[in-house]
C-alpha positions as CSV (number, residue, x, y, z in Angstrom):
1,M,-52.7,-5.4,-14.6
2,K,-52.8,-2.2,-16.8
3,K,-55.3,-0.7,-14.4
4,L,-53.0,-1.5,-11.5
5,Y,-50.1,0.2,-13.3
6,S,-52.3,3.1,-14.1
7,L,-53.1,3.6,-10.4
8,I,-49.5,3.3,-9.5
9,L,-48.3,5.8,-12.1
10,M,-51.0,8.3,-11.5
11,S,-49.7,8.6,-8.0
12,L,-46.5,9.8,-9.5
13,C,-48.2,12.6,-11.4
14,T,-47.8,16.1,-9.9
15,F,-50.6,18.5,-10.6
16,G,-50.3,22.3,-11.0
17,F,-52.8,25.1,-10.9
18,V,-53.2,28.5,-12.5
19,A,-52.9,31.9,-11.0
20,C,-53.9,35.1,-12.8
21,G,-51.2,36.7,-14.8
22,D,-51.8,40.3,-13.5
23,D,-51.5,41.7,-10.0
24,T,-55.1,42.9,-10.2
25,E,-57.6,40.1,-10.0
26,N,-60.0,39.8,-12.9
27,P,-63.3,38.4,-11.6
28,Y,-64.2,37.3,-15.2
29,A,-61.0,35.3,-15.9
30,V,-61.4,31.5,-16.0
31,P,-58.2,29.6,-15.0
32,T,-57.1,26.8,-17.5
33,T,-56.7,23.4,-15.9
34,V,-55.4,20.0,-17.0
35,T,-56.1,16.7,-15.2
36,V,-54.8,13.2,-15.9
37,T,-57.6,10.6,-15.9
38,S,-55.6,7.5,-16.7
39,S,-52.1,6.5,-17.9
40,D,-50.3,3.5,-19.3
41,I,-46.6,4.5,-19.1
42,L,-44.9,1.6,-17.4
43,F,-42.7,0.0,-20.1
44,P,-40.6,-3.1,-20.6
45,A,-37.0,-2.8,-22.0
46,A,-38.2,-3.3,-25.6
47,A,-39.4,-0.3,-27.6
48,S,-43.0,0.3,-26.6
49,Q,-46.0,2.5,-26.9
50,G,-48.4,3.8,-24.2
51,S,-50.6,6.8,-23.5
52,I,-51.9,9.3,-21.1
53,Q,-55.6,10.3,-21.0
54,F,-56.4,13.8,-19.7
55,E,-59.2,16.4,-19.4
56,A,-58.4,20.1,-19.9
57,T,-60.3,23.4,-20.2
58,G,-57.9,24.7,-22.9
59,A,-55.3,23.6,-25.4
60,V,-52.7,21.2,-24.1
61,T,-49.0,20.7,-25.0
62,A,-46.8,17.7,-24.0
63,T,-43.0,17.7,-23.6
64,S,-40.5,15.0,-22.6
65,N,-37.3,15.7,-20.7
66,V,-35.3,12.9,-22.4
67,S,-34.5,12.0,-26.0
68,W,-35.6,8.3,-25.7
69,C,-39.1,9.2,-24.7
70,H,-41.3,10.7,-27.5
71,V,-44.7,12.3,-27.0
72,A,-47.5,13.6,-29.3
73,V,-50.9,15.1,-28.3
74,N,-54.0,13.7,-30.1
75,G,-57.2,15.1,-28.8
76,N,-57.5,14.2,-25.1
77,T,-54.6,11.7,-25.4
78,V,-50.9,12.0,-25.2
79,N,-49.3,9.1,-27.2
80,V,-46.0,8.0,-25.6
81,E,-43.3,6.0,-27.3
82,V,-40.0,4.8,-25.8
83,D,-36.9,3.6,-27.5
84,Q,-35.5,0.2,-26.6
85,N,-33.4,0.2,-23.4
86,N,-30.3,-1.9,-24.1
87,T,-28.8,-1.6,-20.7
88,R,-29.3,-3.6,-17.4
89,N,-30.5,-0.5,-15.6
90,G,-34.0,0.8,-15.5
91,R,-34.7,4.4,-16.4
92,S,-37.3,7.1,-16.0
93,A,-38.5,10.2,-17.8
94,Q,-40.9,13.1,-17.1
95,I,-43.7,14.2,-19.3
96,T,-45.1,17.6,-18.7
97,L,-48.7,18.4,-19.8
98,A,-49.3,22.1,-19.9
99,S,-52.4,24.2,-20.5
100,G,-52.0,27.9,-20.1
101,E,-50.4,28.3,-16.7
102,G,-51.7,24.9,-15.5
103,S,-49.5,21.8,-15.7
104,V,-49.1,18.3,-14.6
105,I,-46.0,16.1,-14.6
106,C,-46.2,12.3,-15.2
107,T,-43.3,9.9,-14.6
108,V,-42.5,7.3,-17.3
109,Q,-40.7,4.1,-16.1
110,Q,-38.9,1.6,-18.3
111,S,-37.2,-1.6,-17.1
112,G,-33.6,-2.6,-18.1
113,V,-32.5,-5.8,-19.8
114,I,-33.3,-9.0,-17.9
115,F,-31.4,-12.2,-18.6
116,E,-31.3,-15.3,-16.4
117,V,-30.6,-19.0,-17.0
118,N,-32.5,-21.3,-14.6
119,E,-29.5,-23.6,-14.0
120,G,-27.4,-20.6,-12.9
121,T,-23.7,-20.3,-13.8
122,P,-21.7,-22.3,-14.8
123,L,-23.4,-25.3,-16.5
124,S,-21.8,-28.6,-15.3
125,V,-22.3,-32.0,-17.0
126,G,-20.7,-35.4,-17.0
127,D,-18.6,-37.0,-19.7
128,A,-21.4,-38.8,-21.6
129,A,-22.8,-37.3,-24.8
130,A,-26.1,-35.7,-24.0
131,S,-28.4,-32.8,-24.7
132,Y,-29.9,-30.5,-22.0
133,T,-32.6,-27.9,-22.3
134,Y,-32.3,-24.8,-20.1
135,Y,-35.0,-22.3,-19.3
136,V,-33.9,-18.8,-20.1
137,Q,-35.7,-15.7,-19.0
138,H,-35.1,-12.6,-21.0
139,N,-37.1,-9.5,-22.0
140,L,-35.3,-8.7,-25.2
141,D,-34.3,-10.8,-28.1
142,A,-31.2,-12.9,-27.2
143,A,-28.5,-14.6,-29.4
144,F,-26.4,-17.5,-28.3
145,E,-23.2,-19.2,-29.5
146,S,-20.6,-21.6,-28.1
147,D,-16.8,-21.0,-28.2
148,V,-16.0,-24.8,-28.2
149,D,-16.7,-27.4,-30.8
150,W,-17.8,-30.1,-28.3
151,A,-20.8,-28.0,-27.1
152,T,-23.4,-26.6,-29.4
153,V,-26.3,-24.3,-28.5
154,E,-29.6,-23.6,-30.2
155,K,-32.6,-21.6,-29.3
156,T,-35.6,-24.0,-29.2
157,A,-38.3,-21.6,-28.0
158,E,-38.7,-18.1,-26.8
159,D,-37.8,-19.1,-23.2
160,S,-35.4,-22.1,-23.7
161,V,-32.2,-23.1,-25.3
162,K,-30.8,-26.6,-25.9
163,V,-27.1,-27.3,-25.3
164,T,-25.7,-30.5,-26.9
165,F,-22.4,-32.1,-25.6
166,S,-20.3,-34.6,-27.4
167,E,-18.7,-37.5,-25.3
168,N,-15.6,-36.4,-23.4
169,T,-12.9,-39.1,-23.9
170,T,-10.0,-36.8,-23.2
171,G,-9.3,-38.0,-19.7
172,H,-9.4,-34.4,-18.3
173,P,-12.1,-31.8,-17.7
174,R,-13.2,-29.7,-20.6
175,M,-14.1,-26.1,-20.1
176,G,-15.7,-23.6,-22.4
177,Y,-18.3,-20.8,-22.6
178,I,-21.8,-20.3,-24.0
179,K,-21.9,-16.6,-25.0
180,Y,-25.0,-14.6,-25.3
181,R,-26.1,-11.1,-26.3
182,S,-29.2,-9.3,-25.3
183,G,-29.5,-5.6,-26.2
184,E,-26.1,-4.1,-25.4
185,M,-25.5,-6.7,-22.7
186,V,-22.8,-9.3,-23.7
187,D,-21.9,-12.0,-21.3
188,S,-21.2,-15.7,-21.0
189,V,-22.0,-18.9,-19.0
190,K,-19.1,-21.2,-18.2
191,V,-19.5,-24.8,-19.2
192,L,-17.7,-27.7,-17.4
193,Q,-17.7,-31.2,-18.6
194,A,-16.1,-33.8,-16.4
195,D,-16.6,-37.0,-14.3
196,F,-14.6,-36.5,-11.0
197,D,-13.3,-40.0,-10.7
198,T,-12.2,-40.2,-14.3
199,D,-11.0,-36.7,-15.1
200,I,-10.0,-35.0,-11.8
201,A,-9.2,-37.5,-9.0
202,G,-5.7,-38.9,-8.8
203,S,-2.1,-38.0,-8.2
204,Y,-1.0,-34.3,-8.0
205,R,1.9,-32.2,-6.9
206,L,1.2,-29.5,-4.2
207,Y,3.5,-26.7,-5.2
208,Y,4.4,-23.9,-2.7
209,Q,7.0,-21.3,-1.7
210,N,9.0,-22.1,1.4
211,G,9.5,-18.5,2.6
212,K,12.9,-18.2,0.9
213,D,11.7,-17.6,-2.6
214,E,12.2,-21.3,-3.3
215,T,9.6,-23.4,-5.0
216,K,9.0,-26.8,-3.4
217,S,6.4,-29.5,-3.9
218,L,4.8,-32.4,-2.2
219,A,3.3,-35.5,-3.6
220,V,-0.5,-35.6,-2.9
221,K,-3.5,-37.6,-3.9
222,L,-6.9,-35.9,-4.6
223,T,-10.1,-37.8,-3.8
224,A,-13.7,-36.6,-3.6
225,T,-13.3,-36.1,0.2
226,Q,-9.6,-35.7,0.9
227,L,-6.3,-34.1,-0.2
228,Q,-3.8,-36.7,1.0
229,L,-0.2,-35.6,1.7
230,T,1.6,-38.9,1.0
231,A,5.0,-38.2,2.8
232,Y,3.4,-36.9,6.0
233,R,0.4,-39.2,6.0
234,L,-1.9,-36.3,6.6
235,N,-5.3,-36.0,5.0
236,I,-7.0,-32.7,4.5
237,P,-10.8,-32.9,4.4
238,I,-12.3,-31.3,1.3
239,T,-15.6,-30.8,-0.4
240,Y,-15.8,-30.7,-4.2
241,D,-18.4,-28.4,-5.8
242,A,-19.1,-30.2,-9.1
243,A,-21.3,-27.4,-10.4
244,N,-18.5,-24.9,-10.3
245,G,-15.4,-27.1,-10.4
246,I,-14.2,-25.8,-7.0
247,I,-12.3,-27.5,-4.2
248,N,-13.3,-26.2,-0.7
249,I,-11.2,-26.5,2.5
250,Q,-12.4,-25.3,5.9
251,A,-10.1,-23.8,8.5
252,G,-9.3,-25.6,11.7
253,Q,-9.7,-29.2,10.3
254,Y,-7.9,-32.1,12.0
255,V,-5.6,-33.7,9.3
256,G,-3.9,-36.4,11.3
257,R,-1.0,-37.2,13.7
258,Y,2.7,-36.6,12.9
259,S,5.6,-37.4,15.2
260,G,3.4,-37.4,18.3
261,S,1.5,-34.2,17.5
262,Y,-2.1,-33.7,16.5
263,I,-2.0,-31.6,13.3
264,Y,-4.7,-29.1,12.3
265,L,-4.8,-27.0,9.2
266,A,-5.1,-23.2,9.5
267,F,-4.7,-20.4,6.9
268,G,-2.4,-17.4,6.9
269,T,-2.2,-14.2,4.9
270,R,0.3,-13.7,2.0
271,D,2.7,-11.6,4.2
272,G,2.4,-14.0,7.2
273,Q,1.1,-11.3,9.5
274,Y,-2.3,-12.9,10.2
275,W,-3.8,-16.4,10.5
276,S,-7.2,-17.9,10.9
277,A,-6.4,-18.7,14.6
278,Y,-8.7,-21.1,16.4
279,Y,-11.8,-20.6,14.2
280,T,-13.5,-22.8,11.7
281,T,-15.5,-20.1,9.8
282,T,-12.9,-19.4,7.2
283,Y,-12.7,-21.2,3.9
284,C,-10.0,-21.5,1.2
285,T,-11.0,-22.5,-2.3
286,A,-9.3,-23.6,-5.5
287,N,-10.9,-23.3,-9.0
288,L,-10.0,-26.1,-11.4
289,T,-8.5,-24.9,-14.7
290,Y,-7.2,-26.9,-17.6
291,S,-4.8,-26.1,-20.5
292,D,-3.0,-28.5,-22.9
293,E,0.3,-27.0,-21.7
294,D,-0.1,-27.2,-17.9
295,G,-2.9,-29.8,-17.5
296,I,-5.1,-29.3,-14.4
297,I,-4.1,-26.5,-12.1
298,A,-6.0,-25.4,-9.0
299,K,-4.7,-22.3,-7.1
300,F,-5.9,-21.9,-3.5
301,G,-7.1,-18.5,-2.4
302,G,-9.8,-16.7,-0.4
303,T,-10.1,-13.9,2.2
304,L,-9.1,-13.7,5.8
305,G,-10.8,-10.6,7.1
306,T,-9.7,-7.9,4.6
307,S,-6.6,-9.7,3.5
308,E,-6.0,-12.5,1.0
309,I,-5.2,-16.1,2.1
310,G,-1.7,-16.9,1.0
311,S,-0.5,-19.9,3.0
312,F,-1.4,-23.2,4.6
313,L,-0.3,-23.6,8.3
314,F,-0.1,-27.1,9.5
315,T,-0.3,-26.4,13.3
316,K,0.9,-28.9,15.9
317,M,-1.4,-29.5,19.0
318,K,-0.6,-31.4,22.2
319,A,-4.1,-32.8,22.3
320,Q,-6.8,-33.5,19.7
321,S,-8.5,-30.1,20.3
322,F,-7.9,-27.0,18.2
323,E,-7.4,-24.4,20.9
324,E,-4.7,-22.1,22.1
325,A,-3.8,-24.0,25.2
326,N,-2.7,-27.0,23.0
327,N,-0.6,-25.1,20.5
328,D,2.8,-26.6,20.1
329,G,4.2,-24.7,17.0
330,T,4.0,-25.3,13.3
331,L,4.9,-28.4,11.4
332,L,4.7,-26.8,7.9
333,T,4.1,-23.4,6.3
334,L,3.3,-23.5,2.6
335,F,3.1,-20.1,0.9
336,E,1.2,-19.7,-2.4
337,P,0.0,-23.3,-2.5
338,Y,-1.5,-24.7,-5.8
339,L,-2.2,-28.1,-7.2
340,Q,-1.0,-29.5,-10.5
341,R,-2.0,-32.9,-11.8
342,A,0.9,-35.2,-12.1
343,N,1.6,-36.7,-15.6
C-alpha cells in the first residue's frame, strides 16, 4: 500500500531545473539538480512521520509552507513529521526541496477526523434491560459518556463500545444522548428507549390554531398505522419510524367519509398561500419528544417547495379520487398542528 501511495504522491511533485546565473553562458558550469525517488507523505489524522527520498548533485535544503508540517534533511532523506489534525477536514502542505537553483515541490496530504457508529443515529431500543455492542470507526482516540443514568457506555475494544440500558418501567419513552469526543470534534448520538404499544400508542389531543389566533384541540387516538380523529371518524394513515421516533404522514391520503364527502388530507404552508395540491410526493413528519412537565409532544412540520408546512387541510371530494375535478371545498384547516398525549 505504501508503494501505491508513493506513486500517487510522486505524481504531485513538481520538478524544477537550473539555468546559469549570468547572461553569458559558461560552458564549464554544471547545473545542480534534485530528483525525488520515493515518498511516504500521505498521513492519517494522528501525528505521524514519513519521508521523502531524493538524489541531488549538490547540497539540498527542505522547507514546509505550514506550521503543522515539520521537515529535516538527513543525507538523501527528508524526514517529515505532521501534527495531529483535530478537525473533520483533511489538509495539505507543500514541501520544497532546493539545490542551488534547482527545486522540486512535493505535496503532503493528511486526513481529517473520522468517526462513525455502525448503527447510525440515533440508537433505538425497547423497554427491556439489555446491553448492545456497537461497532465504532474512528481514526483518533475517542472518549464516550452518557448524559442519563439509565444508559451507560464503555469502550470494550479499539473499534467497539457497549451501551447498557436498564429496564424502562416509566410508561413513556426515555430519551438521552451518548456523547463522544475525538480530537476537537465533540458530538452526540441520540438514544431512544420505548415500546410503541406501551409507551407511545394511546389517547392524544391534536392541538391547532383555527386561523383566528385561537387554540383548539381534537381528541385523537394514535396507533402504529393510524391517527384517528374520534369526533369526525376520520383515520389518517401514518408510518412510525421506530429508529428515530418519528411519525410520517404522506400528502393526498384518503382518510374517510364525512357528511357525504370523501375526505383527503393535504398540507398547506404557514401563511396559507400554498398547498400540496393533488400530489402525494410531500411528507409531513413529527418528532416525538418527552418532558416530565409536558409529557409526549409531537409537532408536525416539513417542507413544501421552499416553504414550511404549517397546516393540515382536510379536503372534501365528490368522488373517491384525489383530483381537481372532484374538489368540493375544505372540511377543516388546522394551523400549527401538534400532538400531546392525554393524561
